[in-house]
Backbone as a printed PyTorch tensor [residue, N CA C, xyz], in Angstrom:
tensor([[[ -8.1020,  12.0740,   1.6570],
         [ -7.0080,  11.6360,   0.8060],
         [ -7.5300,  11.6210,  -0.6230]],

        [[ -6.9150,  12.4010,  -1.4590],
         [ -7.3270,  12.4730,  -2.8580],
         [ -6.3130,  11.7210,  -3.7180]],

        [[ -6.7000,  10.5350,  -4.1630],
         [ -5.8240,   9.7040,  -4.9820],
         [ -6.6350,   9.1050,  -6.1250]],

        [[ -5.9390,   8.4920,  -7.0580],
         [ -6.6130,   7.8550,  -8.1880],
         [ -7.4840,   6.6960,  -7.6990]],

        [[ -8.3870,   6.2590,  -8.5510],
         [ -9.2720,   5.1480,  -8.2100],
         [ -8.4710,   3.8830,  -7.9240]],

        [[ -7.4170,   3.6630,  -8.6950],
         [ -6.5830,   2.4830,  -8.5100],
         [ -5.8820,   2.5190,  -7.1510]],

        [[ -5.3020,   3.6610,  -6.7970],
         [ -4.6350,   3.7960,  -5.5040],
         [ -5.6380,   3.6500,  -4.3700]],

        [[ -6.8240,   4.2020,  -4.5420],
         [ -7.8590,   4.0940,  -3.5140],
         [ -8.2930,   2.6440,  -3.3210]],

        [[ -8.4550,   1.9060,  -4.4110],
         [ -8.8430,   0.5000,  -4.3170],
         [ -7.7710,  -0.3070,  -3.5840]],

        [[ -6.5250,  -0.0630,  -3.9310],
         [ -5.4150,  -0.7470,  -3.2730],
         [ -5.3720,  -0.4010,  -1.7900]],

        [[ -5.4720,   0.8760,  -1.4760],
         [ -5.4050,   1.3260,  -0.0840],
         [ -6.5440,   0.7210,   0.7410]],

        [[ -7.7330,   0.7290,   0.2020],
         [ -8.8900,   0.1590,   0.8950],
         [ -8.6740,  -1.3240,   1.1730]],

        [[ -8.1620,  -2.0500,   0.1900],
         [ -7.8790,  -3.4710,   0.3790],
         [ -6.8190,  -3.6670,   1.4610]],

        [[ -5.7760,  -2.8540,   1.4330],
         [ -4.6980,  -3.0000,   2.4160],
         [ -5.1700,  -2.6840,   3.8350]],

        [[ -6.1120,  -1.7850,   3.9710],
         [ -6.6430,  -1.4690,   5.2990],
         [ -7.3060,  -2.6840,   5.9430]],

        [[ -7.7770,  -3.6080,   5.1290],
         [ -8.4050,  -4.8170,   5.6420],
         [ -7.3730,  -5.7970,   6.2130]],

        [[ -6.1090,  -5.5140,   5.9740],
         [ -5.0170,  -6.3820,   6.4250],
         [ -4.0760,  -5.5550,   7.3010]],

        [[ -4.4650,  -5.4150,   8.5450],
         [ -3.8060,  -4.5050,   9.4780],
         [ -2.2970,  -4.7530,   9.6180]],

        [[ -1.8830,  -5.9980,   9.5310],
         [ -0.4580,  -6.3250,   9.6780],
         [  0.2740,  -6.3470,   8.3510]],

        [[ -0.3990,  -5.9790,   7.2900],
         [  0.1930,  -5.9920,   5.9650],
         [ -0.1340,  -7.2890,   5.2450]],

        [[  0.1960,  -7.3220,   3.9630],
         [ -0.0980,  -8.4960,   3.1480],
         [  1.0830,  -8.7700,   2.2210]],

        [[  1.5120, -10.0130,   2.1390],
         [  2.6320, -10.3480,   1.2560],
         [  2.2850, -10.0770,  -0.2130]],

        [[  3.3130,  -9.7720,  -0.9800],
         [  3.1200,  -9.4660,  -2.3950],
         [  2.4110, -10.6030,  -3.1360]],

        [[  2.7310, -11.8420,  -2.8080],
         [  2.0970, -12.9830,  -3.4840],
         [  0.5910, -12.9720,  -3.2800]],

        [[  0.1370, -12.6260,  -2.0780],
         [ -1.2990, -12.5630,  -1.8030],
         [ -1.9480, -11.3860,  -2.5240]],

        [[ -1.2140, -10.2930,  -2.6130],
         [ -1.7120,  -9.1220,  -3.3340],
         [ -1.8710,  -9.4570,  -4.8170]],

        [[ -0.8770, -10.1370,  -5.3810],
         [ -0.9440, -10.5620,  -6.7810],
         [ -2.1220, -11.5040,  -6.9870]],

        [[ -2.3340, -12.3990,  -6.0590],
         [ -3.4340, -13.3520,  -6.1600],
         [ -4.7860, -12.6310,  -6.1350]],

        [[ -4.9190, -11.6560,  -5.2600],
         [ -6.1800, -10.9230,  -5.1290],
         [ -6.4940, -10.1130,  -6.3850]],

        [[ -5.5070,  -9.3830,  -6.8930],
         [ -5.7360,  -8.4920,  -8.0290],
         [ -5.5600,  -9.1800,  -9.3800]],

        [[ -4.9760, -10.3680,  -9.3950],
         [ -4.8260, -11.1270, -10.6350],
         [ -4.0880, -10.3570, -11.7130]],

        [[ -4.6450, -10.3570, -12.9140],
         [ -4.0170,  -9.6880, -14.0590],
         [ -3.8710,  -8.1880, -13.8470]],

        [[ -4.6920,  -7.6180, -13.0020],
         [ -4.6210,  -6.1640, -12.7630],
         [ -3.4080,  -5.7730, -11.9240]],

        [[ -2.7700,  -6.7400, -11.2620],
         [ -1.6270,  -6.4120, -10.4140],
         [ -0.5210,  -5.7130, -11.2060]],

        [[ -0.3030,  -6.1400, -12.4330],
         [  0.7700,  -5.5490, -13.2380],
         [  0.5270,  -4.0650, -13.5220]],

        [[ -0.7090,  -3.6100, -13.3910],
         [ -1.0320,  -2.2020, -13.6130],
         [ -1.0630,  -1.4010, -12.3140]],

        [[ -0.6810,  -2.0250, -11.2090],
         [ -0.7830,  -1.3820,  -9.8960],
         [  0.3800,  -0.4300,  -9.5820]],

        [[  1.4630,  -0.4880, -10.3420],
         [  2.6460,   0.3210, -10.0210],
         [  2.3410,   1.8090,  -9.8300]],

        [[  1.5580,   2.4470, -10.7070],
         [  1.2540,   3.8690, -10.4710],
         [  0.5190,   4.0980,  -9.1400]],

        [[ -0.4110,   3.2200,  -8.7990],
         [ -1.1370,   3.3540,  -7.5310],
         [ -0.2250,   3.1600,  -6.3380]],

        [[  0.6800,   2.1850,  -6.4500],
         [  1.6600,   1.9360,  -5.3850],
         [  2.5480,   3.1580,  -5.2120]],

        [[  3.0610,   3.6850,  -6.3160],
         [  3.9230,   4.8710,  -6.2460],
         [  3.1880,   6.0840,  -5.7030]],

        [[  1.9260,   6.2110,  -6.0660],
         [  1.1120,   7.3210,  -5.5760],
         [  0.9750,   7.2490,  -4.0540]],

        [[  0.6760,   6.0570,  -3.5340],
         [  0.5300,   5.8880,  -2.0820],
         [  1.8590,   6.0700,  -1.3580]],

        [[  2.9350,   5.5930,  -1.9490],
         [  4.2600,   5.8050,  -1.3540],
         [  4.5880,   7.2910,  -1.2980]],

        [[  4.2270,   8.0050,  -2.3580],
         [  4.5240,   9.4420,  -2.4490],
         [  3.8110,  10.2880,  -1.4200]],

        [[  2.6800,   9.8150,  -0.9290],
         [  1.9470,  10.5850,   0.0880],
         [  2.0290,   9.9100,   1.4540]],

        [[  3.0050,   9.0370,   1.6080],
         [  3.2670,   8.3560,   2.8860],
         [  2.0680,   7.5790,   3.4230]],

        [[  1.3610,   6.8870,   2.5350],
         [  0.2100,   6.0870,   2.9750],
         [  0.4400,   4.5960,   2.7410]],

        [[  1.6750,   4.2340,   2.3350],
         [  2.0050,   2.8390,   2.0760],
         [  3.4080,   2.5600,   2.5930]],

        [[  3.5280,   1.4460,   3.2740],
         [  4.8220,   0.9910,   3.7820],
         [  5.1430,  -0.3380,   3.1080]],

        [[  6.3780,  -0.4760,   2.6420],
         [  6.8650,  -1.7320,   2.0720],
         [  7.9930,  -2.2270,   2.9540]],

        [[  7.9650,  -3.5140,   3.2920],
         [  9.0410,  -4.0760,   4.0950],
         [  9.1630,  -5.5640,   3.8090]],

        [[ 10.3110,  -6.1230,   4.1750],
         [ 10.5610,  -7.5480,   3.9890],
         [ 10.2310,  -8.2740,   5.2900]],

        [[  9.5490,  -9.4000,   5.1520],
         [  9.2220, -10.2270,   6.3110],
         [  9.2950, -11.6850,   5.8660]],

        [[ 10.1510, -12.4430,   6.5190],
         [ 10.3440, -13.8560,   6.1730],
         [ 10.6590, -14.0340,   4.6920]],

        [[ 11.4490, -13.1330,   4.1550],
         [ 11.8690, -13.2230,   2.7600],
         [ 10.8420, -12.7710,   1.7380]],

        [[  9.7130, -12.2330,   2.1880],
         [  8.6630, -11.7820,   1.2750],
         [  8.4490, -10.2760,   1.4140]],

        [[  8.1880,  -9.6170,   0.2830],
         [  7.8460,  -8.2070,   0.2940],
         [  6.4190,  -8.0700,   0.8050]],

        [[  6.2310,  -7.1990,   1.8060],
         [  4.9200,  -7.0040,   2.4330],
         [  4.4760,  -5.5590,   2.2170]],

        [[  3.2070,  -5.3960,   1.8650],
         [  2.5850,  -4.0840,   1.6650],
         [  1.6770,  -3.8120,   2.8550]],

        [[  1.7760,  -2.6030,   3.4010],
         [  0.9420,  -2.2520,   4.5540],
         [  0.4620,  -0.8150,   4.4110]],

        [[ -0.8320,  -0.6140,   4.6030],
         [ -1.4030,   0.7330,   4.5580],
         [ -0.9810,   1.5020,   5.8040]],

        [[ -0.7060,   2.7670,   5.6280],
         [ -0.4070,   3.6470,   6.7510],
         [ -1.6330,   4.5250,   6.9580]],

        [[ -2.2410,   4.3940,   8.1170],
         [ -3.4490,   5.1640,   8.4210],
         [ -3.1120,   6.6430,   8.5320]],

        [[ -4.1100,   7.4770,   8.3340],
         [ -3.9230,   8.9270,   8.2980],
         [ -3.2650,   9.4690,   9.5640]],

        [[ -3.7000,   9.0220,  10.7160],
         [ -3.1320,   9.5310,  11.9730],
         [ -1.6380,   9.2450,  12.0660]],

        [[ -1.2320,   8.0900,  11.6020],
         [  0.1890,   7.7280,  11.6280],
         [  0.9480,   8.5490,  10.5960]],

        [[  0.3750,   8.7240,   9.4160],
         [  1.0270,   9.4990,   8.3620],
         [  1.2690,  10.9430,   8.8060]],

        [[  0.3100,  11.5020,   9.5280],
         [  0.4460,  12.8780,  10.0170],
         [  1.6110,  12.9920,  11.0090]],

        [[  1.7820,  11.9900,  11.8620],
         [  2.8580,  12.0070,  12.8370],
         [  4.2320,  12.0940,  12.1740]],

        [[  4.3750,  11.4260,  11.0280],
         [  5.6700,  11.3640,  10.3610],
         [  5.8440,  12.3720,   9.2480]],

        [[  4.8230,  13.1840,   9.0050],
         [  4.8950,  14.1940,   7.9480],
         [  6.0250,  15.1640,   8.2410]],

        [[  6.8340,  15.4240,   7.2320],
         [  7.9410,  16.3650,   7.3850],
         [  9.2310,  15.7470,   7.8470]],

        [[  9.1860,  14.5080,   8.3050],
         [ 10.4220,  13.8370,   8.7030],
         [ 11.0920,  13.2710,   7.4600]],

        [[ 12.3910,  13.3280,   7.4180],
         [ 13.0610,  12.8150,   6.2300],
         [ 14.1830,  12.0140,   6.5800]]])
């Protein structure tokens, strides 16, 4: 996976949280840098390596592993 350093850092962190991580926890982890994460988030979404969903009223970020991404490649 060839992505920017920011997207790679985010993806690596998300892999440590197999069930995903709420946005509040992500903001807490990255602190002031969270506001600069949008390009990395969009980059991962664009290559189907990030899933966003609502759970208990909170936005949750979850990494999509390569094997899963390959299964869904081409589906629209």
